[in-house]
Structures are given as structure tokens and as C-alpha cells.
C-alpha positions in Angstrom: 4.4 -7.1 -24.1 2.6 -8.0 -20.8 -0.8 -8.1 -22.0 -0.2 -10.6 -24.6 1.0 -12.7 -21.7 -2.3 -12.7 -19.8 -4.7 -12.8 -23.0 -5.8 -16.4 -21.8 -7.7 -15.3 -19.1 -7.6 -18.5 -16.1 -10.9 -20.5 -15.3 -9.8 -19.8 -11.6 -8.5 -16.7 -10.8 -5.8 -17.3 -8.2 -3.6 -14.3 -6.7 -0.2 -15.0 -8.7 -2.9 -13.6 -11.6 -3.9 -10.5 -9.8 -0.4 -9.8 -8.7 1.0 -10.8 -12.4 -1.5 -8.2 -13.4 -1.1 -5.7 -10.7 3.0 -5.5 -12.0 1.8 -5.2 -15.6 -0.1 -2.5 -14.8 2.7 -0.8 -12.5 5.2 -1.7 -15.6 3.0 -0.3 -17.7 2.5 3.0 -16.3 6.0 3.5 -15.5 6.8 3.8 -18.9 5.0 6.7 -19.7 7.9 9.5 -21.0 5.4 12.3 -18.8 5.5 12.7 -15.3 2.1 13.6 -15.1 0.8 10.8 -17.0 3.1 8.0 -15.8 1.8 9.7 -11.9 -1.7 9.6 -12.9 -1.7 5.6 -14.2 0.4 4.6 -11.2 -2.1 6.4 -8.7 -5.3 4.8 -11.0 -3.1 1.9 -10.8 -3.1 1.5 -7.0 -6.3 2.6 -6.5 -7.9 -0.7 -8.8 -6.1 -2.9 -7.2 -6.0 -1.6 -3.1 -9.3 0.1 -3.4 -11.6 -1.2 -6.0 -10.7 -5.1 -6.0 -11.0 -5.6 -2.4 -14.4 -4.2 -2.3 -15.7 -6.2 -5.4 -14.2 -9.3 -3.8 -15.8 -8.4 -0.5 -12.5 -9.0 1.6 -9.7 -6.3 2.7 -6.8 -8.7 2.1 -6.8 -10.8 -1.3 -5.7 -14.1 -1.1 -6.3 -17.6 -2.6 -8.8 -18.7 -0.2 -11.0 -15.4 0.2 -10.7 -15.7 -3.8 -12.3 -19.2 -3.9 -15.2 -18.5 -0.7 -16.4 -15.8 -3.2 -19.9 -16.4 -4.2 -20.9 -17.8 -7.8 -22.3 -13.6 -8.7 -18.8 -12.4 -7.2 -16.9 -15.1 -9.2 -18.9 -13.8 -12.3 -17.9 -10.0 -11.7 -14.1 -10.9 -10.7 -13.7 -12.9 -14.1 -15.6 -10.1 -16.3 -13.2 -7.1 -14.1 -10.2 -9.2 -15.0 -11.3 -9.5 -18.4 -11.8 -5.7 -18.8 -8.4 -5.3 -16.7 -6.6 -7.2 -19.1 -8.2 -5.1 -22.1 -7.2 -1.8 -20.1 -3.8 -3.1 -19.9 -3.7 -3.4 -23.8 -4.7 0.3 -24.0 -2.3 1.5 -21.3 0.8 -0.6 -23.1 -0.2 1.2 -26.3 -0.8 4.5 -24.9 2.7 4.5 -23.0 4.3 3.6 -26.6 2.3 6.4 -28.2 3.5 9.0 -25.2 7.3 8.2 -25.4 7.6 8.6 -29.1 6.8 12.3 -28.8 8.6 12.3 -25.3 8.5 16.5 -24.1 11.5 18.0 -22.1 11.7 17.0 -18.6 9.9 18.9 -16.0 11.5 20.6 -13.1 10.0 18.3 -10.5 11.6 14.9 -12.2 14.8 15.8 -10.8 16.8 18.5 -12.7 18.2 19.6 -9.9 19.9 22.8 -11.5 16.9 24.7 -13.3 16.6 28.3 -13.1 13.3 29.6 -13.1 12.8 33.1 -14.1 9.7 35.5 -13.7 6.8 35.1 -11.9 5.8 35.0 -8.7 5.1 38.7 -8.1 8.7 39.2 -6.8 9.9 40.9 -9.9 8.6 44.3 -11.3 5.0 43.8 -9.8 6.7 44.3 -6.4 9.1 47.1 -7.1 6.3 49.5 -8.0 4.0 48.4 -4.7 2.4 45.2 -5.4 0.7 44.2 -8.1 1.9 46.6 -10.7 -0.3 49.5 -8.4 1.6 52.5 -7.7 2.7 53.5 -4.3 1.0 56.8 -3.6 -2.2 57.9 -5.2 -0.9 59.9 -8.1 1.8 58.2 -9.1 2.6 56.8 -12.3 3.8 53.7 -12.9 6.9 53.6 -14.9 7.5 50.9 -17.4 11.2 49.4 -18.0 10.4 49.4 -21.4 11.1 53.0 -23.3 8.0 54.4 -25.1 8.2 55.3 -28.7 7.8 59.0 -27.5 11.2 58.4 -25.0 13.3 56.5 -27.7 13.0 59.6 -29.7 14.5 61.9 -27.5 
């Protein structure tokens, strides 16, 4: 697991450490069997490293130079952020392993290609009866496609 390799927090965090942590997050996120969880954690990872980290450091681009130029309090916050991220990575890896143990069938959006969609959409019985199950004209009744108990006896 990648989180175990990152348990030693470096004294001076460099761009290489952050890149390795980000790729570990993306790898762990990609291992989720569930499409919704996988896409959510990939999106959160991108937000964490592309939006939140630059705000923390106060620079648009994270380089070794920008990491060296930050003041002491920012370095402390960066070290704390990095430690928290390593712990989050360990949790994410455990969660993805558990998710793979109880994997459900793939969704249509995952590219099955030839999935058959049945029912719904309002194009079935509701549409045939004037939309939404309402009679076509006042006084008309809606006939059920299923025989009632009184119809089946005759």
C-alpha cells in the first residue's frame, strides 16, 4: 500500500513528495469498484491538490522554490496538511479494498454498451392514456392493462 511507503514524513516537503502523494491518492481512488465512489474520490483528490494546496501555500503553482519560500507558519500548516493527507490516504485505501469486496454489477454509464433499458420515462402506459395516466377526455375512464377480478371471472 502506498500509505505505508509515505509513513515517514519528510522534514522538508518537496514537490516530488506532493506529486507522489497525489498519484497515490489517484491510484487508491481509481481502485474503487463502485463508479460513484470512484468518481467522487477522484474529484475530491483533484480539488485537494489543485485547489486547496495552492491556497494553503499561497501560490498558483507548487514547485520546490515556492515550497522553500513560504514562511514558518505556512510550513507548519503544510506539514500538518501533509500528515493529515497521509492518514486520509490510508483510510482511502482501506475503503477501496472494502468496496471491492462487495462490488455490485456495473452501471450503464460505465460502458456496458448494450444494456437494455426497460420501462420508465413516461413513454409507456401513461403516454398511451393521455399522459401521466389522466383520461383523454372528461368522462373517459382509464382501462388497466391488467384484468381485474371481475373481468377475469367472465
